[in-house]
PDB file with one MODEL, atoms N, CA, C and O in Angstrom:
MODEL        1
ATOM      1  N   MET A   1     -12.241  11.672  -5.837  1.00  0.00           N
ATOM      2  CA  MET A   1     -12.869  11.590  -4.349  1.00  0.00           C
ATOM      3  C   MET A   1     -11.935  10.401  -4.187  1.00  0.00           C
ATOM      4  O   MET A   1     -11.349   9.989  -5.189  1.00  0.00           O
ATOM      5  N   ARG A   2     -11.725   9.746  -2.865  1.00  0.00           N
ATOM      6  CA  ARG A   2     -10.936   8.492  -2.226  1.00  0.00           C
ATOM      7  C   ARG A   2     -12.166   7.378  -2.070  1.00  0.00           C
ATOM      8  O   ARG A   2     -13.272   7.636  -1.596  1.00  0.00           O
ATOM      9  N   PRO A   3     -11.890   6.562  -2.386  1.00  0.00           N
ATOM     10  CA  PRO A   3     -13.045   5.792  -1.861  1.00  0.00           C
ATOM     11  C   PRO A   3     -13.464   5.345  -0.594  1.00  0.00           C
ATOM     12  O   PRO A   3     -12.461   4.780  -0.157  1.00  0.00           O
ATOM     13  N   ALA A   4     -14.364   5.261   0.269  1.00  0.00           N
ATOM     14  CA  ALA A   4     -14.033   4.827   1.789  1.00  0.00           C
ATOM     15  C   ALA A   4     -14.061   3.121   1.338  1.00  0.00           C
ATOM     16  O   ALA A   4     -14.973   2.706   0.622  1.00  0.00           O
ATOM     17  N   ILE A   5     -13.092   2.307   1.782  1.00  0.00           N
ATOM     18  CA  ILE A   5     -13.238   0.976   1.625  1.00  0.00           C
ATOM     19  C   ILE A   5     -12.905   0.543   3.251  1.00  0.00           C
ATOM     20  O   ILE A   5     -12.634   1.247   4.223  1.00  0.00           O
ATOM     21  N   ASP A   6     -13.047  -0.906   3.102  1.00  0.00           N
ATOM     22  CA  ASP A   6     -12.314  -1.511   4.572  1.00  0.00           C
ATOM     23  C   ASP A   6     -11.371  -2.340   4.559  1.00  0.00           C
ATOM     24  O   ASP A   6     -11.363  -3.321   3.815  1.00  0.00           O
ATOM     25  N   ILE A   7     -10.517  -2.074   5.324  1.00  0.00           N
ATOM     26  CA  ILE A   7      -9.296  -2.940   5.101  1.00  0.00           C
ATOM     27  C   ILE A   7      -9.073  -3.778   6.296  1.00  0.00           C
ATOM     28  O   ILE A   7      -9.139  -3.239   7.400  1.00  0.00           O
ATOM     29  N   SER A   8      -8.807  -5.085   6.191  1.00  0.00           N
ATOM     30  CA  SER A   8      -8.904  -5.793   7.432  1.00  0.00           C
ATOM     31  C   SER A   8      -7.763  -5.618   8.142  1.00  0.00           C
ATOM     32  O   SER A   8      -6.829  -4.905   7.774  1.00  0.00           O
ATOM     33  N   HIS A   9      -7.822  -6.463   9.497  1.00  0.00           N
ATOM     34  CA  HIS A   9      -6.804  -5.878  10.535  1.00  0.00           C
ATOM     35  C   HIS A   9      -5.693  -6.580  10.295  1.00  0.00           C
ATOM     36  O   HIS A   9      -4.752  -6.145  10.958  1.00  0.00           O
ATOM     37  N   GLY A  10      -5.356  -7.702   9.458  1.00  0.00           N
ATOM     38  CA  GLY A  10      -4.354  -8.404   8.675  1.00  0.00           C
ATOM     39  C   GLY A  10      -3.674  -7.430   7.932  1.00  0.00           C
ATOM     40  O   GLY A  10      -2.549  -6.996   8.183  1.00  0.00           O
ATOM     41  N   LEU A  11      -4.382  -7.117   7.038  1.00  0.00           N
ATOM     42  CA  LEU A  11      -3.857  -6.202   5.841  1.00  0.00           C
ATOM     43  C   LEU A  11      -3.135  -4.805   6.463  1.00  0.00           C
ATOM     44  O   LEU A  11      -2.019  -4.349   6.217  1.00  0.00           O
ATOM     45  N   HIS A  12      -3.952  -4.415   7.156  1.00  0.00           N
ATOM     46  CA  HIS A  12      -3.475  -2.860   7.701  1.00  0.00           C
ATOM     47  C   HIS A  12      -2.215  -3.119   8.954  1.00  0.00           C
ATOM     48  O   HIS A  12      -1.451  -2.177   9.167  1.00  0.00           O
ATOM     49  N   GLY A  13      -2.109  -3.921   9.446  1.00  0.00           N
ATOM     50  CA  GLY A  13      -0.927  -4.675  10.604  1.00  0.00           C
ATOM     51  C   GLY A  13       0.323  -5.050   9.356  1.00  0.00           C
ATOM     52  O   GLY A  13       1.467  -4.795   9.731  1.00  0.00           O
ATOM     53  N   ARG A  14       0.215  -5.511   8.216  1.00  0.00           N
ATOM     54  CA  ARG A  14       1.144  -5.541   7.234  1.00  0.00           C
ATOM     55  C   ARG A  14       1.408  -4.376   6.975  1.00  0.00           C
ATOM     56  O   ARG A  14       2.580  -4.114   7.245  1.00  0.00           O
ATOM     57  N   VAL A  15       0.506  -3.052   6.326  1.00  0.00           N
ATOM     58  CA  VAL A  15       1.323  -1.962   6.353  1.00  0.00           C
ATOM     59  C   VAL A  15       1.769  -1.215   7.430  1.00  0.00           C
ATOM     60  O   VAL A  15       2.829  -0.594   7.353  1.00  0.00           O
ATOM     61  N   LYS A  16       1.210  -1.206   8.241  1.00  0.00           N
ATOM     62  CA  LYS A  16       2.013  -0.779   9.696  1.00  0.00           C
ATOM     63  C   LYS A  16       3.226  -1.443   9.903  1.00  0.00           C
ATOM     64  O   LYS A  16       4.026  -0.649  10.398  1.00  0.00           O
ATOM     65  N   ASP A  17       3.658  -2.428   9.760  1.00  0.00           N
ATOM     66  CA  ASP A  17       4.673  -3.266   9.878  1.00  0.00           C
ATOM     67  C   ASP A  17       5.673  -2.559   9.127  1.00  0.00           C
ATOM     68  O   ASP A  17       6.599  -1.880   9.571  1.00  0.00           O
ATOM     69  N   TYR A  18       5.324  -2.841   7.749  1.00  0.00           N
ATOM     70  CA  TYR A  18       5.996  -2.264   6.480  1.00  0.00           C
ATOM     71  C   TYR A  18       6.675  -0.759   6.666  1.00  0.00           C
ATOM     72  O   TYR A  18       7.854  -0.551   6.378  1.00  0.00           O
ATOM     73  N   ALA A  19       5.892   0.142   7.122  1.00  0.00           N
ATOM     74  CA  ALA A  19       5.929   1.220   8.012  1.00  0.00           C
ATOM     75  C   ALA A  19       6.850   1.507   8.660  1.00  0.00           C
ATOM     76  O   ALA A  19       7.572   2.416   8.248  1.00  0.00           O
ATOM     77  N   GLU A  20       7.058   1.064   9.491  1.00  0.00           N
ATOM     78  CA  GLU A  20       7.944   0.926  10.795  1.00  0.00           C
ATOM     79  C   GLU A  20       8.979   0.489  10.246  1.00  0.00           C
ATOM     80  O   GLU A  20       9.893   1.297  10.084  1.00  0.00           O
ATOM     81  N   ALA A  21       9.106  -0.477   9.933  1.00  0.00           N
ATOM     82  CA  ALA A  21      10.992  -0.981   9.157  1.00  0.00           C
ATOM     83  C   ALA A  21      11.324   0.038   8.410  1.00  0.00           C
ATOM     84  O   ALA A  21      12.488   0.423   8.305  1.00  0.00           O
ATOM     85  N   ASN A  22      10.313   0.588   7.804  1.00  0.00           N
ATOM     86  CA  ASN A  22      11.132   1.860   6.536  1.00  0.00           C
ATOM     87  C   ASN A  22      11.175   3.075   6.697  1.00  0.00           C
ATOM     88  O   ASN A  22      11.568   3.884   5.857  1.00  0.00           O
ATOM     89  N   ASP A  23      10.608   3.418   8.256  1.00  0.00           N
ATOM     90  CA  ASP A  23      10.958   4.813   8.760  1.00  0.00           C
ATOM     91  C   ASP A  23       9.445   5.383   8.241  1.00  0.00           C
ATOM     92  O   ASP A  23       9.735   6.541   7.944  1.00  0.00           O
ATOM     93  N   LEU A  24       8.582   5.291   8.076  1.00  0.00           N
ATOM     94  CA  LEU A  24       7.775   5.830   7.139  1.00  0.00           C
ATOM     95  C   LEU A  24       6.774   6.080   7.994  1.00  0.00           C
ATOM     96  O   LEU A  24       6.688   5.418   9.028  1.00  0.00           O
ATOM     97  N   SER A  25       5.703   7.248   7.638  1.00  0.00           N
ATOM     98  CA  SER A  25       4.281   7.444   8.437  1.00  0.00           C
ATOM     99  C   SER A  25       3.627   6.465   7.775  1.00  0.00           C
ATOM    100  O   SER A  25       4.046   6.008   6.711  1.00  0.00           O
ATOM    101  N   LEU A  26       2.248   5.958   8.518  1.00  0.00           N
ATOM    102  CA  LEU A  26       1.270   5.073   8.088  1.00  0.00           C
ATOM    103  C   LEU A  26       0.895   5.869   6.738  1.00  0.00           C
ATOM    104  O   LEU A  26       0.596   5.026   5.892  1.00  0.00           O
ATOM    105  N   ASP A  27       0.800   7.119   6.238  1.00  0.00           N
ATOM    106  CA  ASP A  27       0.253   7.833   5.230  1.00  0.00           C
ATOM    107  C   ASP A  27       0.986   7.163   4.136  1.00  0.00           C
ATOM    108  O   ASP A  27       0.485   6.558   3.189  1.00  0.00           O
ATOM    109  N   GLU A  28       2.405   7.374   4.424  1.00  0.00           N
ATOM    110  CA  GLU A  28       3.564   7.297   3.237  1.00  0.00           C
ATOM    111  C   GLU A  28       3.261   5.829   2.876  1.00  0.00           C
ATOM    112  O   GLU A  28       2.679   5.428   1.867  1.00  0.00           O
ATOM    113  N   ALA A  29       3.759   5.115   3.879  1.00  0.00           N
ATOM    114  CA  ALA A  29       3.390   3.711   3.929  1.00  0.00           C
ATOM    115  C   ALA A  29       2.331   3.004   2.581  1.00  0.00           C
ATOM    116  O   ALA A  29       2.421   2.358   1.537  1.00  0.00           O
ATOM    117  N   TYR A  30       1.376   3.629   3.438  1.00  0.00           N
ATOM    118  CA  TYR A  30       0.054   3.303   2.234  1.00  0.00           C
ATOM    119  C   TYR A  30       0.073   3.551   0.668  1.00  0.00           C
ATOM    120  O   TYR A  30      -0.274   2.872  -0.299  1.00  0.00           O
ATOM    121  N   ILE A  31       0.850   5.320   0.890  1.00  0.00           N
ATOM    122  CA  ILE A  31       0.817   5.447  -0.436  1.00  0.00           C
ATOM    123  C   ILE A  31       2.062   4.711  -1.152  1.00  0.00           C
ATOM    124  O   ILE A  31       1.754   4.220  -2.239  1.00  0.00           O
ATOM    125  N   GLU A  32       3.167   4.567  -0.831  1.00  0.00           N
ATOM    126  CA  GLU A  32       4.077   3.716  -1.543  1.00  0.00           C
ATOM    127  C   GLU A  32       3.648   2.606  -1.328  1.00  0.00           C
ATOM    128  O   GLU A  32       4.648   1.889  -1.344  1.00  0.00           O
ATOM    129  N   VAL A  33       2.419   1.741  -1.053  1.00  0.00           N
ATOM    130  CA  VAL A  33       2.412   0.415  -0.992  1.00  0.00           C
ATOM    131  C   VAL A  33       1.498   0.384  -2.345  1.00  0.00           C
ATOM    132  O   VAL A  33       1.549  -0.555  -3.139  1.00  0.00           O
ATOM    133  N   LEU A  34       0.763   1.379  -2.492  1.00  0.00           N
ATOM    134  CA  LEU A  34      -0.544   1.789  -3.628  1.00  0.00           C
ATOM    135  C   LEU A  34       0.552   2.082  -4.583  1.00  0.00           C
ATOM    136  O   LEU A  34       0.390   1.455  -5.630  1.00  0.00           O
ATOM    137  N   GLU A  35       1.261   2.578  -4.576  1.00  0.00           N
ATOM    138  CA  GLU A  35       2.197   2.837  -6.120  1.00  0.00           C
ATOM    139  C   GLU A  35       3.122   1.907  -6.486  1.00  0.00           C
ATOM    140  O   GLU A  35       3.769   2.117  -7.512  1.00  0.00           O
ATOM    141  N   MET A  36       3.343   0.753  -5.742  1.00  0.00           N
ATOM    142  CA  MET A  36       4.298  -0.276  -6.065  1.00  0.00           C
ATOM    143  C   MET A  36       3.439  -1.290  -6.917  1.00  0.00           C
ATOM    144  O   MET A  36       3.763  -1.815  -7.982  1.00  0.00           O
ATOM    145  N   GLY A  37       2.086  -1.469  -6.092  1.00  0.00           N
ATOM    146  CA  GLY A  37       1.076  -2.177  -6.348  1.00  0.00           C
ATOM    147  C   GLY A  37       0.951  -2.073  -7.743  1.00  0.00           C
ATOM    148  O   GLY A  37       1.293  -3.020  -8.452  1.00  0.00           O
ATOM    149  N   LEU A  38       0.364  -0.714  -8.368  1.00  0.00           N
ATOM    150  CA  LEU A  38      -0.298  -0.344  -9.568  1.00  0.00           C
ATOM    151  C   LEU A  38       1.083  -0.428 -10.564  1.00  0.00           C
ATOM    152  O   LEU A  38       0.989  -1.012 -11.643  1.00  0.00           O
ATOM    153  N   GLU A  39       2.179   0.096 -10.204  1.00  0.00           N
ATOM    154  CA  GLU A  39       3.083  -0.177 -11.079  1.00  0.00           C
ATOM    155  C   GLU A  39       3.438  -1.946 -11.537  1.00  0.00           C
ATOM    156  O   GLU A  39       3.672  -2.404 -12.655  1.00  0.00           O
ATOM    157  N   THR A  40       3.367  -2.626 -10.252  1.00  0.00           N
ATOM    158  CA  THR A  40       3.338  -4.001 -10.465  1.00  0.00           C
ATOM    159  C   THR A  40       1.955  -4.813 -11.636  1.00  0.00           C
ATOM    160  O   THR A  40       2.033  -5.840 -12.312  1.00  0.00           O
ATOM    161  N   LEU A  41       1.106  -4.092 -11.513  1.00  0.00           N
ATOM    162  CA  LEU A  41      -0.106  -4.400 -12.401  1.00  0.00           C
ATOM    163  C   LEU A  41       0.101  -3.473 -13.730  1.00  0.00           C
ATOM    164  O   LEU A  41      -0.351  -4.127 -14.670  1.00  0.00           O
ATOM    165  N   GLU A  42       0.388  -2.747 -13.999  1.00  0.00           N
ATOM    166  CA  GLU A  42       0.169  -1.752 -15.017  1.00  0.00           C
ATOM    167  C   GLU A  42       1.693  -2.549 -16.012  1.00  0.00           C
ATOM    168  O   GLU A  42       1.663  -2.319 -17.221  1.00  0.00           O
ATOM    169  N   THR A  43       2.890  -3.400 -15.496  1.00  0.00           N
ATOM    170  CA  THR A  43       4.144  -3.765 -15.933  1.00  0.00           C
ATOM    171  C   THR A  43       3.087  -5.304 -16.326  1.00  0.00           C
ATOM    172  O   THR A  43       3.255  -5.685 -17.484  1.00  0.00           O
ATOM    173  N   GLN A  44       2.261  -6.001 -15.645  1.00  0.00           N
ATOM    174  CA  GLN A  44       1.673  -7.300 -16.404  1.00  0.00           C
ATOM    175  C   GLN A  44       1.110  -7.251 -17.330  1.00  0.00           C
ATOM    176  O   GLN A  44       0.883  -8.173 -18.114  1.00  0.00           O
ATOM    177  N   ASP A  45       0.735  -5.971 -17.402  1.00  0.00           N
ATOM    178  CA  ASP A  45      -0.536  -5.522 -18.370  1.00  0.00           C
ATOM    179  C   ASP A  45       0.203  -5.387 -19.735  1.00  0.00           C
ATOM    180  O   ASP A  45      -0.112  -5.876 -20.821  1.00  0.00           O
ATOM    181  N   GLN A  46       0.908  -4.865 -19.518  1.00  0.00           N
ATOM    182  CA  GLN A  46       2.047  -4.464 -20.923  1.00  0.00           C
ATOM    183  C   GLN A  46       2.974  -5.922 -21.444  1.00  0.00           C
ATOM    184  O   GLN A  46       3.683  -6.065 -22.440  1.00  0.00           O
ATOM    185  N   GLN A  47       2.688  -6.747 -20.500  1.00  0.00           N
ATOM    186  CA  GLN A  47       3.513  -7.954 -21.342  1.00  0.00           C
ATOM    187  C   GLN A  47       2.286  -8.867 -21.880  1.00  0.00           C
ATOM    188  O   GLN A  47       2.514  -9.870 -22.556  1.00  0.00           O
TER     189      GLN A  47
ENDMDL
END
């Protein structure tokens, strides 16, 4: 089950800008941003 979360307009705007700059749908951009963030966190945990 996916959590229902509030995302600020500023953060949503940044993801939307990322989607447009990389020719992605908004869904694709959110997935990519979340996956990149998780990879970064996992890498930091391993150090």
